[in-house]
C-alpha positions as a LaTeX table, in Angstrom:
\begin{tabular}{lrrr}
\hline
Residue & $x$ (\AA) & $y$ (\AA) & $z$ (\AA) \\
\hline
Met1 & $-32.55$ & 25.00 & $-112.00$ \\
Leu2 & $-30.50$ & 28.19 & $-112.15$ \\
Val3 & $-32.25$ & 31.50 & $-111.90$ \\
Leu4 & $-30.34$ & 34.71 & $-112.56$ \\
Leu5 & $-31.68$ & 37.95 & $-111.24$ \\
Ser6 & $-30.27$ & 41.11 & $-112.64$ \\
Ser7 & $-30.88$ & 44.69 & $-111.71$ \\
Cys8 & $-31.82$ & 46.45 & $-114.91$ \\
Gln9 & $-30.17$ & 49.80 & $-115.06$ \\
Lys10 & $-31.52$ & 52.47 & $-117.32$ \\
Glu11 & $-29.42$ & 55.44 & $-118.22$ \\
Leu12 & $-30.87$ & 58.91 & $-117.69$ \\
Asn13 & $-32.74$ & 60.62 & $-120.47$ \\
Glu14 & $-30.70$ & 63.39 & $-122.14$ \\
Ile15 & $-33.22$ & 65.94 & $-120.84$ \\
Asp16 & $-32.27$ & 64.90 & $-117.30$ \\
Tyr17 & $-28.55$ & 65.51 & $-117.82$ \\
Ile18 & $-29.02$ & 68.98 & $-116.21$ \\
Tyr19 & $-29.09$ & 67.03 & $-112.90$ \\
Val20 & $-25.81$ & 65.18 & $-113.48$ \\
Gly21 & $-22.97$ & 66.21 & $-111.17$ \\
Ser22 & $-22.19$ & 66.70 & $-107.50$ \\
Trp23 & $-24.62$ & 68.67 & $-105.40$ \\
Gly24 & $-24.70$ & 69.65 & $-101.75$ \\
Ser25 & $-27.08$ & 71.14 & $-99.27$ \\
Lys26 & $-26.95$ & 71.58 & $-95.50$ \\
Thr27 & $-28.45$ & 68.16 & $-95.04$ \\
Tyr28 & $-27.42$ & 66.04 & $-98.05$ \\
Ser29 & $-24.58$ & 65.43 & $-100.43$ \\
Ile30 & $-25.63$ & 63.76 & $-103.71$ \\
Glu31 & $-24.00$ & 62.71 & $-106.99$ \\
Ile32 & $-25.95$ & 61.86 & $-110.08$ \\
Trp33 & $-24.32$ & 60.17 & $-113.05$ \\
Glu34 & $-25.48$ & 59.77 & $-116.73$ \\
Asn35 & $-25.62$ & 56.02 & $-116.38$ \\
Gly36 & $-28.60$ & 56.23 & $-113.95$ \\
Arg37 & $-26.59$ & 55.67 & $-110.73$ \\
Gly38 & $-25.56$ & 57.98 & $-107.98$ \\
Ile39 & $-24.45$ & 58.52 & $-104.39$ \\
Leu40 & $-26.41$ & 59.82 & $-101.49$ \\
Glu41 & $-25.05$ & 60.84 & $-98.16$ \\
Lys42 & $-26.97$ & 62.39 & $-95.34$ \\
Arg43 & $-24.78$ & 64.79 & $-93.42$ \\
Gly44 & $-24.58$ & 64.38 & $-89.66$ \\
Ser45 & $-26.60$ & 61.14 & $-89.58$ \\
Leu46 & $-25.57$ & 58.07 & $-87.56$ \\
Phe47 & $-27.80$ & 55.87 & $-89.78$ \\
Leu48 & $-26.55$ & 56.99 & $-93.18$ \\
Ser49 & $-23.08$ & 58.31 & $-92.33$ \\
Thr50 & $-21.33$ & 56.88 & $-95.35$ \\
Glu51 & $-21.91$ & 57.22 & $-99.01$ \\
Val52 & $-24.49$ & 54.85 & $-100.48$ \\
Asp53 & $-24.42$ & 53.77 & $-104.11$ \\
Ala54 & $-27.93$ & 53.72 & $-105.60$ \\
Arg55 & $-30.00$ & 53.64 & $-108.76$ \\
Val56 & $-31.32$ & 57.07 & $-109.71$ \\
Lys57 & $-34.64$ & 57.75 & $-111.39$ \\
Ile58 & $-35.73$ & 61.23 & $-112.40$ \\
Thr59 & $-39.30$ & 62.14 & $-113.28$ \\
Asp60 & $-40.98$ & 65.47 & $-113.91$ \\
Asn61 & $-41.33$ & 66.21 & $-110.19$ \\
Glu62 & $-38.91$ & 63.94 & $-108.25$ \\
Ile63 & $-35.52$ & 62.37 & $-107.97$ \\
Lys64 & $-35.44$ & 58.94 & $-106.48$ \\
Phe65 & $-32.39$ & 57.11 & $-105.08$ \\
Lys66 & $-33.03$ & 53.40 & $-104.65$ \\
Thr67 & $-31.13$ & 50.32 & $-103.46$ \\
Asp68 & $-32.43$ & 46.85 & $-102.71$ \\
Leu69 & $-32.97$ & 47.86 & $-99.09$ \\
Trp70 & $-34.23$ & 51.46 & $-99.13$ \\
Ala71 & $-35.29$ & 54.39 & $-101.23$ \\
Lys72 & $-35.18$ & 58.19 & $-100.78$ \\
Lys73 & $-37.35$ & 60.53 & $-102.88$ \\
Phe74 & $-36.77$ & 64.22 & $-103.26$ \\
His75 & $-39.51$ & 66.45 & $-104.62$ \\
Ile76 & $-38.15$ & 68.81 & $-107.28$ \\
Asp77 & $-39.22$ & 72.30 & $-106.23$ \\
Glu78 & $-36.92$ & 74.16 & $-108.67$ \\
Lys79 & $-34.95$ & 72.62 & $-111.52$ \\
Pro80 & $-31.26$ & 73.44 & $-111.84$ \\
Ala81 & $-30.61$ & 77.08 & $-112.69$ \\
Phe82 & $-27.66$ & 79.43 & $-112.75$ \\
Asp83 & $-27.64$ & 82.41 & $-110.36$ \\
Ser84 & $-25.66$ & 85.21 & $-111.93$ \\
Ile85 & $-25.31$ & 87.00 & $-108.60$ \\
Thr86 & $-23.60$ & 84.12 & $-106.77$ \\
Asn87 & $-22.17$ & 82.56 & $-109.96$ \\
Lys88 & $-23.48$ & 79.16 & $-108.76$ \\
Thr89 & $-25.80$ & 76.53 & $-110.21$ \\
Tyr90 & $-28.50$ & 75.54 & $-107.80$ \\
Met91 & $-31.69$ & 73.48 & $-107.55$ \\
Lys92 & $-34.29$ & 73.15 & $-104.82$ \\
Leu93 & $-35.38$ & 69.75 & $-103.55$ \\
Asp94 & $-37.85$ & 69.26 & $-100.71$ \\
Gly95 & $-37.58$ & 72.91 & $-99.87$ \\
Glu96 & $-33.76$ & 72.75 & $-99.46$ \\
Val97 & $-31.29$ & 74.49 & $-101.78$ \\
Phe98 & $-28.62$ & 72.29 & $-103.36$ \\
Phe99 & $-25.51$ & 73.88 & $-104.98$ \\
Arg100 & $-23.47$ & 72.16 & $-107.75$ \\
His101 & $-19.86$ & 71.61 & $-106.71$ \\
\hline
\end{tabular}
């Protein structure tokens, strides 16, 4: 008997495209793609010192990066917005400011 397991990947909803792109904070570097995947890197960590490819799920109040072995959730404190003073787009996750690259 042959059993095939597949990881269903769901693309992001169009409303969540505001999160698509490369973002960085003092602690994390993240990328979010339209296809529902992304990369998470924790800066200065021995345990997660390389980029990790993960599935990304966005809900009203959180962004979740998930692989078969682990998951990391960020609470969305502020959705992406443009700051006309700094000319940068930012969002706030888990109390930390992320800037779009």
